[in-house]
Structures are given as structure tokens and as C-alpha cells.
C-alpha positions in Angstrom: 84.7 96.9 120.7 88.1 98.2 120.5 89.8 98.6 117.3 93.1 96.8 116.3 96.0 98.8 116.5 97.0 100.5 112.6 100.1 98.5 111.0 103.6 98.6 111.4 104.3 98.0 108.2 102.8 98.3 104.6 104.1 96.3 101.9 102.7 96.6 98.4 103.1 96.0 95.2 103.0 98.6 92.6 102.7 97.2 88.6 98.8 96.1 88.8 98.5 96.5 92.7 99.0 100.1 93.7 99.6 101.3 90.5 97.3 102.0 87.9 97.2 100.6 84.5 98.6 102.8 83.1 101.5 103.1 85.5 100.1 106.2 87.2 99.9 106.9 90.7 96.4 108.6 91.5 96.0 111.4 94.3 93.9 108.9 96.1 97.1 106.8 96.6 99.7 108.9 97.3 98.0 110.6 99.9 97.9 107.3 101.4 101.0 106.2 101.3 101.2 109.9 102.8 98.9 108.3 106.2 101.5 105.3 106.4 104.6 107.4 106.8 102.4 110.1 108.7 101.4 107.2 111.9 105.3 106.5 111.9 104.7 103.5 110.0 106.7 101.6 107.5 106.3 102.1 104.1 107.8 99.3 101.4 107.7 99.2 97.7 107.7 95.4 96.8 108.0 95.2 92.9 110.0 93.2 90.1 111.0 96.9 88.5 114.3 97.5 89.0 116.2 100.7 90.4 116.3 102.2 87.3 112.5 102.3 87.2 111.6 103.8 90.5 112.1 107.6 89.4 108.8 108.7 88.4 107.6 106.1 91.1 110.2 108.1 93.7 109.1 111.6 92.3 105.0 110.1 92.5 104.8 109.8 96.7 107.2 112.3 96.7 110.3 110.6 98.3 108.6 108.2 100.4 109.2 104.9 101.7 111.4 102.5 100.5 111.6 99.3 97.9 112.6 96.1 97.6 113.3 96.5 93.9 114.2 93.2 91.3 111.5 90.7 93.7 114.8 91.2 96.8 117.6 91.3 95.5 117.8 94.9 95.9 116.7 97.6 98.9 116.6 100.7 97.1 116.1 103.9 99.2 113.0 106.4 97.5 114.0 109.4 99.4 117.9 109.5 98.7 117.4 107.0 95.9 119.9 104.8 96.5 120.5 101.0 96.5 122.0 100.6 99.8 121.9 96.4 100.1 122.6 94.2 97.2 121.8 90.0 96.4 123.4 89.1 93.0 123.6 85.7 90.8 127.7 85.0 90.7 129.1 84.8 87.7 129.7 81.2 88.3 125.3 80.5 88.6 124.7 83.2 86.3 126.8 81.0 83.6 125.4 77.7 84.5 121.8 78.5 85.2 122.1 80.3 81.4 123.4 77.0 79.5 121.1 74.5 81.1 118.2 76.4 79.9 120.4 77.2 76.3 120.3 73.5 75.7 117.2 72.4 77.2 114.3 74.6 76.2 114.2 76.0 72.4 114.0 79.5 71.1 115.0 81.3 74.9 116.2 84.6 74.5 118.0 86.2 78.1 118.2 89.4 79.1 119.7 91.3 82.6 119.6 93.4 85.6 122.7 94.6 87.1 122.6 96.6 90.2 122.4 99.8 87.6 121.6 99.0 84.3 121.1 95.9 81.9 122.0 93.8 79.0 120.2 91.7 76.4 120.5 89.7 73.2 119.4 90.6 70.0 116.5 89.2 69.9 114.8 90.0 73.8 111.6 91.6 73.3 112.0 94.9 75.4 110.0 97.0 77.3 108.4 100.2 76.5 110.0 101.9 79.5 113.5 100.4 78.7 115.9 102.3 75.8 117.8 99.9 74.3 121.8 99.8 74.9 122.3 97.6 72.4 122.5 93.9 71.8 125.5 91.7 73.6 126.3 88.3 73.0 125.4 85.0 76.4 129.7 85.7 77.2 129.4 88.7 77.7 126.0 89.6 79.2 127.1 86.6 81.6 130.4 87.8 83.4 129.5 89.9 85.9 126.8 89.5 89.0 123.3 90.3 88.1 120.4 91.2 89.9 117.8 88.7 87.8 118.5 87.1 85.0 115.1 87.1 82.9 114.3 84.9 80.3 111.6 85.6 77.2 109.8 82.3 75.4 107.9 83.9 72.1 105.1 81.4 72.6 105.3 79.0 75.9 103.0 80.9 78.6 103.9 81.7 82.1 103.0 79.4 84.6 104.1 76.3 82.3 107.9 78.3 81.6 107.8 78.7 85.4 107.5 75.0 86.0 110.2 74.3 83.1 113.0 76.0 84.4 112.0 75.3 88.3 112.7 72.0 87.2 116.1 72.3 85.1 117.1 74.7 87.4 115.5 75.0 90.4 118.9 73.9 92.3 120.2 77.2 91.5 117.9 80.5 91.5 114.6 81.4 92.8 111.9 81.6 89.8 109.2 83.6 89.3 106.8 85.8 86.6 104.2 89.1 86.7 103.7 89.7 83.4 101.8 88.3 81.9 103.6 86.6 79.7 106.2 84.0 79.4 108.9 86.2 80.4 110.2 84.2 83.7 112.0 86.5 86.7 115.0 84.6 88.7 116.8 85.6 91.5 119.8 84.1 93.6 118.4 81.0 95.0 116.3 82.3 97.9 115.6 85.7 97.3 112.6 86.6 96.9 110.1 89.4 97.5 109.6 87.9 101.1 113.0 87.8 102.8 113.5 91.3 102.1 111.3 92.2 103.4 111.5 89.9 106.7 115.2 91.0 106.7 113.4 95.2 106.4 111.4 94.0 109.5 113.9 92.6 111.8 115.4 95.7 111.2 112.6 97.7 112.9 111.6 94.7 115.3 108.2 94.7 113.0 106.6 90.8 113.6 105.0 89.6 110.4 101.8 89.5 112.3 102.6 93.8 112.5 102.4 93.9 108.6 99.6 94.1 106.3 100.7 93.5 102.7 99.2 94.4 99.1 99.7 92.0 95.7 98.6 90.6 92.3 100.9 88.5 90.8 103.1 85.1 91.3 105.8 86.6 92.4 104.4 88.7 95.1 103.2 85.1 96.9 105.9 85.0 99.2 105.6 88.2 100.1 101.8 87.8 100.8 103.0 84.3 102.9 104.9 86.1 105.0 102.4 88.9 105.8 100.1 88.7 109.0 97.6 89.8 106.6 97.8 89.6 102.9 95.3 91.3 100.5 95.5 91.1 96.4 93.4 93.4 94.0 90.8 92.2 92.6 92.8 92.0 88.9 95.5 89.6 90.4 96.4 86.0 89.1 94.0 83.2 90.4 96.6 81.3 92.6 96.6 85.5 94.7 93.2 86.1 95.5 92.8 81.9 95.9 96.0 82.1 98.3 95.1 85.6 100.2 93.5 86.6 102.9 91.6 89.4 101.6 90.4 91.0 98.5 89.8 94.2 97.5 89.6 96.6 94.6 91.2 96.4 91.4 94.2 98.5 91.1 92.5 100.6 88.3 90.0 101.4 91.5 92.7 102.6 94.1 91.9 98.8 95.6 95.6 99.6 98.4 94.1 102.8 99.1 90.7 102.2 100.5 92.5 99.6 102.3 95.1 101.9 103.9 92.6 104.4 104.7 89.9 102.6 106.3 93.4 101.1 108.6 95.1 104.4 109.4 92.0 105.9 109.7 
């Protein structure tokens, strides 16, 4: 039997998928990513991370590939470590979304990711990766366009909070989650990992059928649905496990690398 051609595009989420739980990239995974680019295929990291969180990843993978950051809002070239494309939430929409959510969901706190840098309210619980830039008020935080608006609730679960956000402001922004806590990530309306990946593929005349994608959380679902072949790592969210074509090993067991090695043997 003749083997199928290797994919022309490999798209993978990072945290919880290609990266180990401690945030590192295993040597085996680095070698697998090298195989993709050496074959002439396109390697795309499709992540909720902002570009400011990509420096360590860029170094670990030896500046290979492009990154779709902030759930599709920003395209970041790892070779040059520069943003090459942006899809931002306007000031008018940002102000309206914050106002609607604040009026209808008690105890929400907000932060925003800009093209460069971020801002947050004083009660927003920051990631260990963030250096606290100093809290700001809502008016200052929403005073310029942003790549991603984040809403954090101290009690509500992520799935419940996402449903609430979509009901209230789903006509203004696209909402998703990826962290497992009550943290919702909002992009400009219609902007997802899939829309950015499809645009990137179009630039290279690559079809969905020539693409394989890997993910683990609900923010990966649009990308996994778009790709011709989709994989979840075994540690993925139940909704992701139910939606994909295949399941590979966990992120800590080099699940993504195992598949790439087979595809580019």
C-alpha cells in the first residue's frame, strides 16, 4: 500500500499539548519540530499565549516556525520575534463588553493583552510568567485597542462562565477558555485559532486536507475542526477528546512528537 504524503502544515497548541506540564520543550519534541521544517512543510504554533510569553519557546525550538498568538489575534514570526499581523478589539467594543459583563456578573475582574504589553485591574490574579506592571483602572485599561480581553471569576468554573459571557456579549467578541480556571479569553468577533490558521494556510496554498493539528483545550476546537486531521493529547479537555479524529499520548509523554515522527519518517 502506498503511504500518504506527509502534511504540508503542522499546527500545534503549546501549553498542555506540545509543552510539558512544567512549560519546557523536550529534546524529542524539538527534534520532531525540526523534521517538519526540514521537510519543507510549515510549522505553526497556535496558542493563547501573547507574544511576550514566546521568547523562551522561540529559543527552545531554535526560532523555527510561525506562532498564531492570543487565540488568533496576533501572528508572530519566531525567526525574527516580530508581530507581522494583528486583529484587535476596538476601543468601542472593549468598553461595551467590560460594561455589560460588569453590570451582569458580580466579582469579575479584567486584564487586557495589547500588541506589546498588558494591563490589569488590582484584583486580577496574575500568572507566574507576568511581571506586575502596576494595576490600572478600567478606563485606562480600555483606552486603546487590544488583542485579548480576559475576565476572571473567583468561583465560577470556566465552562459555566464561558456560557454566561457568550450569552451577554457573544455578539461583540469571541469567547473561549484554556486554563481550567474561571478565566475567559475574548478576541475580536470571529477571530479564532482557526481563522488565523486558515489565513496562514491560504498564503502558502495549503488546504485543510494537507494539515494536521494538535490541541488540548476548548480554545483549540475551531482549529481542530478546520484541520483535515486532528489529534488531542490524552490529557485533553473532554470536549476536545470527543471532537478529534485521533488521540495521542499525553503532553508529558511527547504525544505530539510521536505523531510527527511517524508522519515524517
